[in-house]
C-alpha positions in Angstrom: -58.9 -17.0 7.6 -59.3 -20.4 5.8 -63.1 -19.9 5.7 -62.7 -16.6 3.9 -60.1 -18.0 1.4 -62.4 -20.9 0.7 -65.5 -18.7 0.3 -63.4 -16.5 -2.1 -62.8 -19.5 -4.3 -66.4 -20.5 -4.3 -68.7 -19.4 -7.2 -69.8 -15.8 -6.7 -73.3 -14.7 -7.2 -72.9 -12.3 -10.2 -74.8 -11.3 -13.2 -72.9 -11.7 -16.5 -72.6 -7.9 -16.7 -71.2 -7.6 -13.1 -68.8 -10.4 -13.9 -67.5 -9.0 -17.2 -67.2 -5.3 -16.3 -66.2 -5.5 -12.6 -65.5 -8.9 -11.1 -63.1 -10.2 -13.9 -61.0 -7.0 -14.1 -60.8 -6.8 -10.3 -59.7 -10.5 -10.2 -57.0 -9.7 -12.7 -55.7 -6.9 -10.5 -55.9 -9.2 -7.4 -53.9 -11.9 -9.3 -51.1 -9.3 -9.5 -51.5 -8.5 -5.8 -52.8 -5.1 -6.7 -55.6 -5.1 -4.1 -56.2 -1.4 -3.9 -57.0 -1.3 -7.6 -59.2 -4.4 -7.3 -61.1 -2.8 -4.4 -61.6 0.4 -6.4 -63.0 -1.5 -9.4 -65.4 -3.5 -7.2 -66.5 -0.3 -5.3 -67.3 1.3 -8.7 -69.3 -1.7 -9.6 -71.3 -1.4 -6.4 -72.2 2.2 -7.3 -74.0 0.8 -10.3 -75.2 -2.5 -8.7 -75.5 -1.8 -4.9 -77.3 -5.1 -4.1 -74.8 -7.4 -5.9 -74.0 -10.2 -3.4 -70.9 -11.2 -5.4 -69.5 -7.7 -5.6 -70.2 -7.1 -1.9 -68.2 -10.2 -1.0 -65.4 -9.1 -3.3 -65.4 -5.6 -1.7 -65.1 -7.2 1.7 -62.4 -9.6 0.7 -60.3 -7.1 -1.2 -60.7 -4.6 1.7 -59.4 -7.2 4.1 -56.4 -7.9 1.7 -55.6 -4.2 1.5 -55.6 -4.0 5.4 -53.6 -7.2 5.6 -50.9 -5.8 3.2 -50.7 -2.6 5.3 -50.4 -4.7 8.5 -47.5 -6.7 7.0 -45.8 -3.4 6.0 -45.8 -2.4 9.7 -43.6 -5.4 10.5 -40.9 -4.0 8.3 -40.8 -0.7 10.3 -37.7 -0.2 12.4 -38.2 -1.0 16.1 -39.8 2.0 17.8 -38.9 1.0 21.3 -35.4 -0.1 22.1 -33.7 -1.0 25.4 -30.3 0.7 25.7 -29.1 -1.2 28.8 -29.0 -0.1 32.5 -32.8 0.2 32.5 -32.7 3.0 29.8 -35.3 2.9 27.0 -35.3 4.7 23.7 -38.6 5.6 22.0 -38.5 6.9 18.4 -41.3 9.4 18.4 -41.5 10.2 14.7 -41.6 6.5 13.8 -44.3 5.9 16.5 -46.4 8.7 15.0 -46.1 7.1 11.6 -47.1 3.8 13.0 -50.1 5.4 14.7 -51.1 6.9 11.3 -50.8 3.5 9.6 -52.9 1.9 12.4 -55.7 4.4 11.7 -55.5 3.7 8.0 -55.9 0.0 8.6 -58.7 0.4 11.0 -60.6 2.7 8.5 -60.1 0.1 5.8 -61.4 -2.7 8.1 -64.4 -0.5 9.0 -65.3 -0.2 5.3 -64.8 -4.0 4.9 -67.1 -4.5 7.9 -69.8 -2.3 6.2 -69.7 -4.5 3.1 -70.0 -7.6 5.3 -73.0 -6.2 7.2 -74.7 -5.5 3.9 -73.9 -9.1 2.8 -75.5 -10.5 5.9 -78.6 -8.5 5.2 -78.7 -10.2 1.7 -77.6 -13.6 3.0 -77.9 -13.8 6.8 -77.2 -17.6 7.0 -73.9 -17.7 5.3 -71.4 -19.3 7.7 -68.4 -18.0 5.7 -69.6 -14.4 6.0 -70.4 -14.7 9.7 -66.9 -16.2 10.3 -65.3 -13.4 8.2 -67.1 -10.8 10.3 -65.8 -12.3 13.5 -62.3 -12.3 12.2 -62.5 -8.6 11.1 -64.0 -7.6 14.5 -61.1 -9.3 16.3 -58.5 -7.7 14.1 -60.0 -4.3 14.6 -60.1 -4.8 18.4 -56.4 -5.8 18.4 -55.4 -2.8 16.3 -57.5 -0.4 18.4 -55.9 -1.7 21.6 -52.3 -1.4 20.2 -53.1 2.1 18.9 -54.6 3.2 22.2 -51.6 1.8 24.2 -49.2 3.7 22.0 -51.2 6.9 22.2 -51.5 6.6 26.0 -47.7 6.3 26.2 -47.3 9.5 24.3 -49.9 11.3 26.5 -48.4 10.0 29.8 -44.8 10.7 29.0 -44.7 14.5 29.7 -46.6 13.8 33.0 -44.2 11.1 34.1 -40.8 12.5 32.8 -41.5 16.1 32.2 -41.3 18.1 29.0 -37.6 19.0 29.2 -34.4 17.1 28.4 -32.4 16.3 31.6 -29.2 16.9 29.6 -29.7 20.2 27.7 -32.8 21.4 29.5 -34.5 22.2 26.2 -38.0 21.1 25.4 -38.7 17.6 24.1 -41.2 16.7 21.4 -42.3 13.2 22.2 -44.1 12.8 18.9 -41.2 13.8 16.6 -37.9 13.1 18.4 -36.0 10.1 19.6 -36.3 10.2 23.4 -34.6 8.1 26.1 -36.2 7.4 29.4 -34.0 6.7 32.4 -34.6 6.1 36.1 -32.5 8.2 38.5 -31.0 6.8 41.7 -34.0 8.1 43.6 -36.4 6.4 41.2 -37.5 9.5 39.3 -38.1 9.1 35.5 -35.9 11.4 33.4 -36.4 12.1 29.7 -33.4 12.8 27.4 -32.9 13.7 23.8 -31.2 10.7 22.3 -28.2 12.8 21.2 -27.8 14.3 24.7 -28.1 10.8 26.3 -25.4 9.5 24.0 -23.1 12.4 24.8 -23.6 12.0 28.6 -22.9 8.3 28.3 -19.5 9.0 26.7 -18.5 11.4 29.5 
């Protein structure tokens, strides 16, 4: 991302009005790491000045920073998949659902960032910084989409592989809201357990 940070520090192509009313207030918010507010100010500026190269760049940059902040928040989430020993694996369905929601938010933000970059490239198609920025955003989106699709596929496959009922209490399992333990039986079938039922059976 060095190219983007360097481009951000370069002089932006702004009229005095764009700089005073939109870019400067947005930069102040960004200096306080309040990137959502900075993005909102710049987006409002683009409503009034849709062809502003400087504001388009700032919209793309602040959008990337918002997405990046959300990505960093994901790393503070508790582990959603945890090995329990003896081949058993616990998946926290509720937390996984939250993570999927956050993935979609980040992807939406990156898509808006990409739109601003595409408009920038129409105004200035030869800017290497902007082309590099677009490549980075595309890669980030692909990675997030892949992770999101893998998680969703695990949810969708679980009832087919392990059934919809707990091997302990025989009640139904909600893979998207409950903590579920997957365990192989002696004959290699995959069982699903409510986390509480699995803990109780382990103590017996």
